[in-house]
ZAMARGU-4260 file (C-alpha; in steps of 0.2 Angstrom, whole numbers, plus 5000, padded with zeros to 4 digits):
<rodrens>
0) 5268/4607/5034 | 5264/4590/5027 | 5259/4586/5010 | 5254/4571/5003 | 5266/4562/4988
5) 5253/4562/4973 | 5256/4564/4954 | 5248/4575/4946 | 5244/4596/4947 | 5249/4603/4965
10) 5240/4619/4971 | 5248/4629/4987 | 5242/4644/4998 | 5246/4649/5015 | 5245/4632/5026
15) 5233/4622/5015 | 5240/4614/5000 | 5228/4607/4985 | 5229/4596/4972 | 5220/4587/4959
20) 5223/4566/4955 | 5215/4553/4948 | 5212/4542/4965 | 5220/4528/4955 | 5236/4539/4957
25) 5235/4543/4975 | 5250/4537/4986 | 5252/4533/5003 | 5253/4547/5014 | 5255/4552/5034
30) 5238/4554/5044 | 5229/4566/5038 | 5212/4576/5039 | 5204/4585/5023 | 5188/4591/5018
35) 5187/4586/4997 | 5176/4591/4984 | 5171/4575/4975 | 5170/4577/4956 | 5164/4559/4947
40) 5165/4561/4930 | 5157/4546/4921 | 5160/4549/4904 | 5149/4542/4888 | 5152/4546/4869
45) 5144/4563/4870 | 5143/4570/4886 | 5147/4569/4906 | 5138/4572/4922 | 5145/4579/4936
50) 5140/4577/4955 | 5148/4587/4967 | 5147/4582/4986 | 5157/4589/5003 | 5162/4577/5015
55) 5177/4577/5032 | 5187/4563/5028 | 5202/4555/5040 | 5214/4544/5034 | 5227/4536/5042
60) 5239/4527/5029 | 5251/4518/5042 | 5235/4506/5050 | 5226/4506/5033 | 5209/4513/5042
65) 5200/4526/5038 | 5185/4535/5046 | 5171/4547/5041 | 5158/4556/5046 | 5146/4551/5034
70) 5147/4530/5025 | 5160/4523/5015 | 5171/4509/5010 | 5188/4509/5004 | 5197/4494/4999
75) 5216/4491/5006 | 5232/4488/4995 | 5248/4482/5003 | 5254/4502/4996 | 5240/4512/5005
80) 5224/4518/5006 | 5213/4520/4991 | 5192/4526/4989 | 5183/4512/4981 | 5173/4517/4965
85) 5157/4512/4973 | 5161/4523/4989 | 5165/4537/4975 | 5148/4532/4971 | 5138/4531/4985
90) 5146/4549/4990 | 5141/4559/4972 | 5124/4551/4974 | 5124/4544/4956 | 5123/4527/4951
95) 5123/4524/4934 | 5109/4513/4921 | 5111/4497/4913 | 5114/4508/4898 | 5128/4520/4903
100) 5138/4507/4913 | 5143/4502/4896 | 5153/4517/4894 | 5159/4519/4910 | 5176/4528/4914
105) 5188/4526/4929 | 5190/4545/4928 | 5185/4551/4945 | 5195/4564/4954 | 5194/4572/4971
110) 5200/4589/4976 | 5208/4588/4990 | 5211/4603/5002 | 5220/4595/5019 | 5230/4599/5033
115) 5241/4591/5045 | 5233/4582/5060 | 5240/4585/5077 | 5234/4577/5092 | 5240/4594/5104
120) 5234/4605/5090 | 5215/4601/5083 | 5203/4612/5075 | 5184/4607/5078 | 5177/4622/5069
125) 5183/4638/5059 | 5175/4651/5066 | 5166/4665/5056 | 5180/4680/5060 | 5195/4668/5053
130) 5184/4668/5036 | 5190/4680/5023 | 5178/4694/5019 | 5176/4691/5001 | 5172/4671/5005
135) 5158/4677/5014 | 5152/4690/5001 | 5153/4676/4990 | 5142/4663/4999 | 5129/4679/5006
140) 5127/4681/4986 | 5126/4664/4982 | 5113/4662/4997 | 5102/4677/4991 | 5104/4672/4973
145) 5098/4655/4978 | 5084/4660/4989 | 5077/4673/4972 | 5078/4657/4963 | 5067/4649/4974
150) 5055/4662/4974 | 5055/4665/4954 | 5051/4644/4954 | 5038/4648/4966 | 5030/4661/4955
155) 5032/4652/4940 | 5026/4637/4948 | 5009/4646/4952 | 5004/4655/4937 | 4998/4643/4924
160) 4987/4647/4906 | 4969/4644/4904 | 4964/4646/4887 | 4944/4655/4887 | 4933/4652/4870
165) 4919/4664/4866 | 4910/4665/4851 | 4922/4656/4838 | 4940/4667/4846 | 4951/4660/4859
170) 4961/4671/4873 | 4975/4664/4883 | 4974/4672/4901 | 4990/4668/4914 | 4982/4667/4932
175) 4988/4663/4948 | 4982/4645/4958 | 4979/4657/4972 | 4967/4666/4961 | 4948/4663/4964
180) 4937/4656/4949 | 4928/4674/4953 | 4942/4683/4949 | 4946/4674/4934 | 4930/4675/4926
185) 4933/4695/4929 | 4949/4695/4920 | 4939/4685/4905 | 4925/4698/4906 | 4939/4711/4904
190) 4947/4702/4889 | 4932/4699/4878 | 4925/4717/4883 | 4909/4709/4892 | 4909/4725/4906
195) 4893/4730/4899 | 4886/4713/4904 | 4880/4709/4922 | 4893/4697/4929 | 4880/4686/4934
200) 4875/4682/4918 | 4891/4677/4914 | 4899/4658/4918 | 4913/4649/4915 | 4914/4630/4911
205) 4924/4616/4904 | 4927/4614/4886 | 4933/4602/4874 | 4938/4611/4861 | 4945/4597/4848
210) 4927/4591/4849 | 4916/4609/4851 | 4908/4601/4867 | 4904/4609/4884 | 4908/4602/4898
215) 4907/4601/4920 | 4900/4618/4926 | 4906/4626/4942 | 4889/4633/4949 | 4893/4638/4969
220) 4911/4635/4968 | 4916/4655/4961 | 4926/4658/4977 | 4938/4642/4977 | 4954/4645/4972
225) 4961/4636/4957 | 4972/4627/4965 | 4960/4617/4974 | 4948/4616/4959 | 4962/4607/4952
230) 4967/4620/4936 | 4982/4616/4929 | 4989/4624/4914 | 4982/4623/4895 | 4967/4624/4905
235) 4953/4625/4892 | 4935/4635/4896 | 4920/4640/4888 | 4913/4658/4893 | 4893/4660/4890
240) 4882/4673/4892 | 4864/4671/4894 | 4849/4688/4894 | 4842/4693/4911 | 4827/4681/4908
245) 4837/4665/4904 | 4845/4654/4915 | 4860/4643/4912 | 4857/4624/4910 | 4863/4612/4921
250) 4878/4601/4915 | 4872/4580/4916 | 4887/4569/4917 | 4876/4557/4909 | 4869/4566/4895
255) 4881/4569/4877 | 4880/4582/4866 | 4875/4577/4848 | 4877/4587/4833 | 4861/4590/4821
260) 4861/4597/4802 | 4846/4600/4797 | 4841/4598/4776 | 4833/4613/4770 | 4821/4605/4755
265) 4821/4622/4746 | 4838/4627/4742 | 4844/4606/4744 | 4857/4614/4757 | 4861/4608/4776
270) 4859/4623/4788 | 4871/4625/4803 | 4873/4610/4813 | 4863/4614/4829 | 4866/4604/4849
275) 4857/4593/4854 | 4858/4584/4872 | 4851/4565/4873 | 4856/4554/4888 | 4871/4542/4883
280) 4860/4526/4887 | 4843/4533/4878 | 4835/4527/4862 | 4832/4535/4846 | 4813/4536/4852
285) 4821/4548/4863 | 4831/4558/4851 | 4816/4562/4844 | 4808/4569/4856 | 4823/4581/4860
290) 4823/4586/4842 | 4806/4589/4841 | 4807/4602/4854 | 4824/4611/4847 | 4818/4611/4828
295) 4799/4607/4830 | 4800/4595/4817 | 4786/4582/4823 | 4793/4562/4826 | 4783/4555/4812
300) 4790/4566/4800 | 4809/4565/4803 | 4820/4554/4793 | 4838/4554/4806 | 4854/4550/4795
305) 4872/4543/4801 | 4887/4542/4790 | 4900/4529/4790 | 4916/4534/4785 | 4924/4519/4776
310) 4942/4518/4764 | 4940/4534/4754 | 4921/4535/4756 | 4906/4531/4766 | 4888/4523/4768
315) 4874/4530/4774 | 4861/4522/4789 | 4844/4529/4794 | 4840/4526/4813 | 4825/4517/4815
320) 4815/4518/4829 | 4816/4503/4844 | 4835/4504/4843 | 4848/4510/4858 | 4861/4524/4852
325) 4874/4513/4858 | 4869/4503/4843 | 4875/4516/4831 | 4889/4518/4839 | 4886/4537/4844
330) 4899/4547/4855 | 4898/4564/4861 | 4900/4579/4846 | 4895/4565/4833 | 4885/4576/4818
335) 4869/4566/4813 | 4858/4574/4798 | 4838/4575/4798 | 4827/4578/4784 | 4808/4583/4783
340) 4797/4570/4774 | 4779/4568/4772 | 4779/4550/4769 | 4793/4536/4774 | 4792/4531/4758
345) 4795/4545/4751 | 4814/4544/4740 | 4828/4552/4751 | 4834/4570/4743 | 4847/4568/4756
350) 4853/4552/4751 | 4853/4560/4734 | 4864/4575/4740 | 4876/4562/4748 | 4878/4556/4730
355) 4882/4570/4724 | 4893/4574/4735 | 4905/4560/4735 | 4910/4564/4718 | 4916/4582/4722
360) 4932/4588/4727 | 4933/4603/4737 | 4949/4611/4730 | 4959/4626/4742 | 4968/4638/4734
365) 4977/4655/4737 | 4975/4671/4727 | 4992/4679/4724 | 4985/4696/4728 | 4984/4690/4747
370) 4999/4688/4750 | 5009/4699/4760 | 5019/4713/4753 | 5033/4710/4764 | 5035/4691/4761
375) 5054/4686/4760 | 5061/4688/4743 | 5079/4677/4740 | 5092/4689/4735 | 5101/4686/4716
380) 5115/4678/4724 | 5103/4663/4729 | 5097/4649/4717 | 5080/4651/4722 | 5067/4665/4716
385) 5053/4663/4731 | 5036/4668/4727 | 5029/4663/4742 | 5032/4650/4753 | 5023/4634/4761
390) 5023/4640/4781 | 5015/4659/4778 | 5006/4653/4762 | 4987/4653/4764 | 4974/4644/4757
395) 4960/4655/4760 | 4949/4652/4744 | 4942/4637/4738 | 4930/4627/4725 | 4919/4612/4723
400) 4923/4603/4707 | 4917/4585/4700 | 4933/4574/4700 | 4931/4569/4683 | 4932/4588/4677
405) 4951/4591/4670 | 4962/4602/4677 | 4961/4614/4662 | 4940/4616/4670 | 4947/4619/4688
410) 4961/4631/4679 | 4945/4641/4671 | 4935/4640/4687 | 4952/4647/4700 | 4954/4660/4684
415) 4936/4667/4687 | 4938/4670/4705 | 4957/4679/4705 | 4952/4690/4690 | 4965/4683/4678
420) 4967/4673/4663 | 4973/4654/4660 | 4989/4660/4653 | 4993/4674/4666 | 4997/4659/4679
425) 5002/4642/4683 | 4995/4625/4696 | 5008/4618/4708 | 4999/4604/4717 | 5007/4607/4736
430) 5015/4621/4738 | 5027/4633/4728 | 5040/4621/4729 | 5031/4607/4721 | 5030/4603/4703
435) 5020/4611/4690 | 5001/4604/4684 | 5008/4605/4666 | 4996/4594/4657 | 4977/4601/4659
440) 4970/4590/4647 | 4972/4577/4664 | 4957/4571/4674 | 4958/4578/4692 | 4960/4562/4696
445) 4974/4558/4686 | 4984/4572/4691 | 4983/4567/4707 | 4971/4577/4716 | 4959/4573/4731
450) 4948/4580/4740 | 4955/4594/4750 | 4971/4596/4740 | 4979/4612/4741 | 4983/4622/4724
455) 4999/4634/4725 | 4994/4649/4712 | 5008/4656/4706 | 5008/4672/4694 | 5019/4667/4677
460) 5019/4660/4660 | 5014/4641/4661 | 5026/4628/4653 | 5019/4617/4639 | 5017/4596/4645
465) 5035/4588/4643 | 5043/4605/4645 | 5056/4610/4660 | 5057/4627/4670 | 5074/4634/4671
470) 5081/4650/4680 | 5090/4659/4668 | 5105/4672/4672 | 5116/4685/4665 | 5134/4683/4669
475) 5140/4702/4671 | 5159/4696/4673 | 5170/4692/4687 | 5166/4703/4704 | 5179/4715/4712
480) 5182/4706/4726 | 5191/4690/4731 | 5179/4683/4742 | 5166/4681/4726 | 5165/4674/4709
485) 5154/4680/4697 | 5141/4694/4697 | 5123/4691/4691 | 5108/4699/4684 | 5091/4687/4685
490) 5083/4690/4669 | 5067/4677/4671 | 5062/4659/4669 | 5064/4650/4653 | 5056/4632/4648
495) 5064/4622/4638 | 5061/4603/4632 | 5076/4590/4640 | 5074/4581/4624 | 5082/4598/4614
500) 5098/4601/4608 | 5108/4612/4618 | 5111/4622/4600 | 5093/4624/4597 | 5089/4629/4615
505) 5103/4643/4613 | 5095/4650/4597 | 5077/4650/4609 | 5090/4659/4620 | 5094/4671/4609
510) 5077/4677/4605 | 5073/4676/4622 | 5086/4687/4626 | 5082/4702/4614 | 5065/4703/4619
515) 5071/4705/4636 | 5084/4718/4634 | 5082/4722/4618 | 5100/4718/4611 | 5106/4702/4603
520) 5119/4689/4609 | 5134/4686/4597 | 5144/4673/4605 | 5141/4665/4623 | 5142/4649/4633
525) 5129/4641/4642 | 5135/4637/4658 | 5126/4631/4675 | 5127/4642/4688 | 5130/4638/4707
530) 5129/4653/4718 | 5143/4662/4712 | 5153/4653/4700 | 5150/4645/4687 | 5151/4627/4682
535) 5147/4615/4671 | 5148/4619/4654 | 5131/4615/4641 | 5139/4608/4625 | 5130/4612/4610
540) 5130/4593/4602 | 5121/4586/4616 | 5103/4586/4622 | 5098/4596/4636 | 5093/4580/4647
545) 5109/4577/4648 | 5116/4590/4659 | 5107/4583/4676 | 5092/4593/4672 | 5077/4596/4686
550) 5064/4608/4688 | 5071/4629/4691 | 5088/4622/4691 | 5100/4641/4688 | 5107/4643/4671
555) 5120/4659/4666 | 5123/4667/4650 | 5141/4668/4649 | 5147/4683/4635 | 5164/4680/4628
560) 5174/4685/4613 | 5174/4680/4596 | 5192/4673/4596 | 5186/4662/4611 | 5190/4645/4610
565) 5176/4630/4609 | 5173/4621/4624 | 5168/4601/4620 | 5164/4587/4629 | 5183/4581/4631
570) 5187/4600/4636 | 5187/4605/4655 | 5189/4624/4659 | 5194/4627/4677 | 5196/4643/4687
575) 5214/4646/4694 | 5226/4658/4701 | 5243/4658/4706 | 5248/4662/4727 | 5264/4669/4734
580) 5268/4663/4752 | 5282/4675/4755 | 5269/4691/4751 | 5252/4683/4755 | 5246/4690/4737
585) 5236/4681/4723 | 5234/4686/4706 | 5217/4688/4699 | 5206/4673/4694 | 5206/4667/4676
590) 5199/4653/4668 | 5209/4638/4660 | 5206/4626/4646 | 5213/4610/4648 | 5210/4591/4642
595) 5201/4581/4652 | 5211/4567/4649 | 5227/4576/4654 | 5237/4573/4669 | 5244/4579/4687
600) 5260/4581/4677 | 5252/4590/4661 | 5241/4603/4671 | 5258/4607/4680 | 5268/4610/4665
605) 5254/4620/4658 | 5252/4630/4675 | 5271/4632/4678 | 5272/4641/4658 | 5257/4651/4661
610) 5263/4656/4681 | 5282/4657/4677 | 5285/4645/4689 | 5299/4631/4686 | 5290/4615/4684
615) 5300/4605/4696 | 5294/4618/4708 | 5274/4619/4704 | 5263/4612/4717 | 5244/4614/4717
620) 5231/4614/4728 | 5213/4615/4727 | 5200/4625/4739 | 5183/4619/4743 | 5169/4625/4731
625) 5158/4630/4743 | 5165/4642/4756 | 5171/4660/4752 | 5188/4661/4745 | 5200/4665/4759
630) 5220/4666/4759 | 5220/4659/4775 | 5212/4641/4770 | 5227/4643/4758 | 5239/4636/4771
635) 5228/4621/4776 | 5225/4616/4756 | 5232/4598/4752 | 5245/4604/4744 | 5253/4593/4729
640) 5271/4592/4717 | 5265/4588/4700 | 5280/4584/4692 | 5280/4564/4689 | 5261/4562/4695
645) 5253/4553/4682 | 5235/4552/4690 | 5222/4561/4681 | 5213/4577/4685 | 5195/4571/4686
650) 5201/4557/4698 | 5210/4558/4719 | 5215/4568/4723 | 5206/4583/4716 | 5194/4576/4706
655) 5191/4590/4695 | 5177/4598/4685 | 5170/4611/4676 | 5171/4627/4686 | 5183/4622/4701
660) 5198/4633/4706 | 5215/4628/4706 | 5229/4637/4716 | 5248/4636/4711 | 5262/4641/4722
665) 5280/4639/4723 | 5286/4628/4736 | 5302/4635/4737 | 5292/4651/4743 | 5292/4654/4763
670) 5276/4655/4770 | 5278/4672/4780 | 5270/4673/4797 | 5256/4685/4796 | 5255/4700/4810
675) 5241/4699/4822 | 5233/4713/4812 | 5235/4705/4794 | 5224/4690/4800 | 5211/4699/4808
680) 5210/4711/4790 | 5207/4694/4781 | 5199/4682/4793 | 5178/4682/4788 | 5167/4691/4797
685) 5163/4686/4812 | 5178/4674/4814 | 5187/4676/4831 | 5201/4660/4827 | 5201/4659/4811
690) 5219/4656/4810 | 5227/4639/4814 | 5243/4631/4814 | 5235/4614/4807 | 5242/4609/4788
695) 5242/4594/4775 | 5258/4589/4769 | 5264/4577/4753 | 5279/4568/4754 | 5283/4550/4745
700) 5266/4548/4737 | 5258/4551/4755 | 5245/4564/4762 | 5249/4567/4783 | 5239/4579/4790
705) 5245/4589/4806 | 5235/4594/4820 | 5238/4612/4829 | 5250/4607/4846 | 5239/4609/4860
710) 5242/4621/4875 | 5246/4615/4893 | 5234/4621/4905 | 5243/4628/4921 | 5236/4635/4937
715) 5245/4644/4952 | 5238/4649/4966 | 5246/4664/4976 | 5252/4661/4991 | 5247/4675/5006
720) 5258/4675/5021 | 5252/4689/5028 | 5250/4690/5047 | 5259/4673/5049 | 5274/4677/5057
725) 5280/4672/5075 | 5275/4677/5089 | 5292/4690/5089 | 5285/4698/5071 | 5300/4688/5061
730) 5295/4676/5048 | 5303/4658/5051 | 5317/4653/5039 | 5304/4640/5032 | 5292/4653/5027
735) 5305/4666/5022 | 5313/4652/5011 | 5297/4649/5001 | 5291/4667/5000 | 5308/4669/4990
740) 5305/4653/4980 | 5297/4656/4962 | 5279/4645/4959 | 5284/4628/4952 | 5270/4630/4937
745) 5276/4649/4938 | 5266/4653/4921 | 5249/4662/4929 | 5243/4668/4946 | 5224/4663/4953
750) 5217/4666/4969 | 5203/4654/4980 | 5190/4662/4972 | 5196/4659/4955 | 5200/4642/4959
755) 5182/4640/4965 | 5175/4645/4948 | 5187/4633/4939
</rodrens>
C-alpha cells in the first residue's frame, strides 16, 4: 500500500489511509486515486461556514496533470500538483461576498481517503456486500431520518395560522392549506360555540384589524382550498352572522367604509360610531344620503365635521355640499362626527365639546388592589423591592381632568376611585421604577403629564418635595456561609432630605427604629448596602448628598459595641482574612480599619502583625467584589508582595474602598494539589470545570498572566486485518509486522464511524 507524503495527522486502517492536511502542505506523491470529502473553512472574526462535497479525483503527479469527474482547475508547480483556491470554491459551491472577502482565510483542508491505482487491478464499483453492515445501517438510518424531516417540513408548510374575529374577540386556528374554506368556517363555528346557528347564516370574509374594516368576501368559493385562495399564515378573517330573514351585504371594492359618531344633544355625549358605506369617488351629498338612510336624520339637518390633527392639537372642518370626498382626504375607516341642527346658522354644540375636550387630559392608572397575588417579589438579598412590574401592571382605570388642575387634585380624584386616602399612596409617572411625583402643588402640565399619561399607584407614605426615598435594612451580623458576607433584615422605606447631615439623619433613624422594632439604637454605623456586603460608611460630619444619593438607595444599620472606633473621612474600613495554601483553610472574615493615606507596605505590616506572618513573606490579593467568595478563586488572584511597595491602597493595583475584601497569605507556603473530590466540593453549584491552572504572578514590579496549557487532540483509527490473509491462510510479513506495531499516536482508538462523526 502506498501512502502520500504529507504534513499533518495521519489515520490508518486496513488498505485505506486518511490524512487531514492543509492544501498548501500537500507534497508530491505517486499516482493516486482518492475519494475526498472537501471541507472549505472561511473564517470571519466570530464564525465559520462549512460546506462539504464528495468528488473522485485522479492525480498523476509525475506528469502534473489531473482528471476529474467534476469540473475543476488546478495550479501546477515544479514540485507537485496542488488544487487551486478557485477549484475548492467551485467544488464546495461557496462564493464569498465582498464583505466576507476581507476576512477570507486560506485555511482549506482535504479529508483524503485514497488507495493505490494499479492498471491490472482497478476497482470500478464497490458492491453493497462489501460495505460493512454497520455503515449500511448508518446510511439507512440517515436516509430514514431525512425522509422523516422532509415529511415534517411538508406538514409544517401545509399548516398556517389564521386569526378569526367575532364580536370584539379573536381566536387563532391552525388549518392546512389543503382544507377548504367551508371546513375552516366549520372550525370557526366550533371555536366560538355557534353550533346552534345554521351554517348558511354564517360567513367568513377578509378583515383589516388595525382599521376595523371588513374586506373581500368569498361567496360561491366555499369549496375551494385555502391554497388556491392564496391564504398564508397570519391571515385575518371576520366571522359574520345574520338572521334567517336577513341577507349578507355584498362587498364592493369601489366603496369605502367610514365611521360616524353622532352627538346626543341631551347628554352632550357621542354615541358609539356606526359604519357608513360610500363610494370612493363620491361627494358630500352622497354621504349625506347614506347617513340619512342609516340614522334617519334628514339631509338638511345634518352638520358633518372632521377633525384635522395638528401638532399636539387639532382643528375641525365642516363638510360642505358640492365637494367631493377626496377634497377632504377621507380614507377607509376614518371617523366623522355629526350633530342634528334645526338651523344651519345655530352655534355648534359639537365644536364647543371639542374645545372643552382639548383642555382635558385622560390619565390612566392602576389599582393596587387589582394586582395579582402571585406577582413576582424580590428576595430580601436584592437591593430593590418590587411592588409590581411595568410589564405586568394593568392600567385599567382612567380619569379625565383639566390640564390646569394640580397633582393634588388629580390625587384626590384617584383616591375616590381606589378607596384610599391621599396620604396612603404615592404617584409615579410612567411606571414602578420611575420617580415619585412629590410636589403636589404643581399643575399637571408642570409635572410633565399629558393626555394618555400612565400613573403608577403604589401603597406607602408619600415623600415631601425635595426628599429622597431610601430602603433601610438592619445588619444581623456576619453570615455563617463562606460564600455570603452578612445577613440583613428589611425594615422599611425611609425618606430623608439630601442636604441633611448624616448625624441628623441618624437621629431620625433612631426614632424610626424605635417605632419599628420597639427598642433604642445605641451605637451604630450607617452604611451603603450592596447585595450581601456592607460598603461605604456614611460620615456624621458630611451631608447625605455627598454619599452618591439616589432614589431607593439601599442603606444598612450596623450596630456596634460601645468601644468600637470612630470612622472618619480619612479612614477606610476593609474586610480581611488569611488563606493557608498548604491546608486550603481560611480564617473568619473581620473588619480592619486603616488610613486612606496608607501604602501597600503599611497595610502589609499591619496585616502581617495581625495574622502572625513574617513581613517579608506576606502577599495580598483582592477577590472580585461582585461574585461569591470561593477559595478556588484564590489561586487565580493577583498576589502582590507588600514589602518596599510604596503605592497607595486607593490606587493601582487594588483601588480599595470601604467594604472591599483583602486576602493575606504566606508566600513560602506551597499550594497543595486538591483532589478531584475536594475540587467538586469547593466548586459552586452547577459548575463542572471551575478549577483552572491559569494564574497571575508578580515579579520585579511586573504582573504576568499564565494561560492554561492546551491539550493536544490525537485520533487513532483501529486497524482491522481480519480476513486479509493470503490464499494459504497466513498473513504476510508486512501485515504481521504492522499488526504488531503500536499506533504512532498511541492515545485513543476510534472506529470509522467515530471518524465520520468527527
